[in-house]
N, C-alpha and C positions, 0 to 999 in steps of 0.2 A: 785654378779650375774646380768647377763641381757638377756633378753629372744630377741626373732626375732622381735618381737612387739617393744619393748622397743628401740631397734637400729633402726628399722623402723622410728618409731615417731621421734626420734633423727635427724635422715638424712632428713626427709621429712620438719620437722620444720625449721631445718638450711637452708636448701636449698630455703624455703619459706623466709623466714626473709632476705637471703641475695639477694633473687631477687629483693625484694621490696626495699631494702638499694640501689641498685646498678643500679635503673631503668635509672637514667639519663646517667650514665657511659655506661651501654650497648647499650643503644640508640645512644649515640654519636658515639659509633664503629660502630654500624651497619650502621649509616649515611654517612659514609666515602664512600660506594660504595653500600650499601643497599637504603631500603627505609624509613630506620630510625626507624621503627616501633618495632624492637626486644625488647627493655627496657621496653618499656610501655605495650607491649602483656604479657611480663613475669610477669610484675610487678600486672598486675591487675588479672592476672589469681591466684597467688600466695597470693593476699590479700585475694581472695575469699577463699581459703583453711585456712589461719590463721583465717577468719572472722567465719568460720563454724567447726572450729577446734573440738570441744568438742562433735559434731554430728556424726563424720566418725564413722563407724562400727569397733570393735577394736575385734573382733572374733579371728582373727589371723593376722601376718605380712602381708600374702599374701590378706587378705579379706580387709585390709586397704589399701595398696597400690592400689588396684584396685577400690576402692571408691575415693581415691585419684587423681586416671588416669580419673574417669568420670569426676570430677571436674574442673581438669585443661584444659581437652579437650572442656568443653562445655564456659571455660571462655577465654582462651588463644587464642589471634585472628591471622589471618594468616597462616603460614604454621607450626608456631613454636607448636601450640595447638596438632596438629595430631602427631608431632613427638614426643615432649615430653609425652603426653598422651599414646602414643605407648610405650614408652620407661618404664614407671609405670605400664601400663597393663601386658605387658609380664614380667617383673619384679614379679610383683604380681603373675601371674598365677604361676610362677615356686616355689613361697614360700608360696602358698595357703596349710593350715592343718600343716604347720611346725611350732613348738613351740619355740625349740632351734635350729637354723641352724646352720651348722658347716661351717667353713671356704669355704670349696669345694662347699658347697650349695650356700653359698653367691655369691660368683663368678661366679657360673653356672648361678645365677638368672641375676646376671649384664651383663653376657654375652649373655643372652636371650632377654635382654634390646636392647642392641647393634643390635642383628639381627634384631629386631622389628625395630629398627631405620633406618636400612640399606634397608629392604624391604620395608618400608614406604616411605621413602625419594628417593629410587631409588639410593642410594649413598653408597661409601665406601670410606676407608681410601685413601687420596689423592685428593680429590675431594674439598678440602678445605671447611669443615663442622664443626661442633663440634666432628663427629668422629675421626678427627685429634688429639682431644687433649683426648677424652673419651677411644679410645682403648688402647692407650700407658697407661693411667691411672689404667685402669683394670689390664693390661696385670702386671704392676708393682705392685699393691697390690695383684694380683697372685702369684708372684715371691716372695714377702717379707712373704704372710702369709705360703706359700709352705716350707719356710724356716726355718719356727719356729719364726718369728720374731712378738713382741706384736703388738696388734692392732695400737696403738700410732705410733710404727716407720712405721708399713706399711701405716698408712694414711700419714705420713709424706713422705714416697717414693712416695705413689699415687700422692701429690700435687706435688711435684718436677717434676714428669714426665711431668704431667699434662701442668705445667706452661711451661716447654722446649719445648714441641709438640705444645702449642698452640700459643707460639712466633713464631716456624719455619713457621708456615701457612704465615708468611707475605712474603715469598719468592715462594708463591705459587700463581697459576692463579684459580680463582673460577670456578668451573662446575656444581655448581647446585644452585637453588635459584636466588633471584634477583640479588645479587651480581654477576652472569657468564653473567648478561646483559653488564656489563661494560669492560668485556673482559681482554685484558692484563693491565687496570686502576686498576685491583684488587690485581695485583701484589704490592708489598709494604706495605700493610698495614693488619694486622692481622684479622683472621675470627672473629667474634662477638661471634658466639656461643661457639668455641674453647676457647676463653679467659673467656666465662662466667663458662665453664667447670672446668677453671683453679682455678677462682676465687673462686668457689664453694668448689672444691677439698681443697684448703687452709684453707677455714673457716672452711670445716667440720674437718681438721687435729687440727685447734689452738683450736675450741671450746670443741673437745674431751680432749684435754688437761687439760682444765679448766673445764670443766663441764660435765665429761662421763655421757653417760645415766646409771641409777642403776634401780634395780627392785624394784618396788613401788607399785606393785599391789600382792594380796594374790595368792598363789599357792595352787592348790589341787591335 
């Protein structure tokens, strides 16, 4: 049995370590039409999360995610900080006070995070941003969980959807962020944020298979 907090810890730690491990890769992707700082900014922000890991308030999953949001917003530079921070903040607000989240509640929280990104970045699907991978990924997760699939199968489906959608951004013209300044030159290479979402989704699926989160704290 796992709680919403166990799962949140697993997801955040996996995202943080993967962001640090892929600093150069994400930076190289961003440098094609962007300013190349995406990998560096993401890695520095999540390095701080890992360094302060034991100090975050774990009253419940929502509180934990809200503290993570504050940490990454203050440490991730450029436009990525507010975007990723907003995603964690909105997701955390939706899960605050919930000990054992249902599949529907998890999906609703993720969609709240997506809505936060859209508003903060004034962007939507089709603008060649991380949303072009994140939205299809959450849609796939929702479909899988709603059909009764196991968490592992749902995460696998999420990873496949994220990868396919991220690769498809190669044919798109960037309409937001620094990449939009390059105009038609942005066509032909994938969006760095979308690829990052795919990499993170794949890592979450593989890590869940190998080391799923377990309930390791006493219940009352």
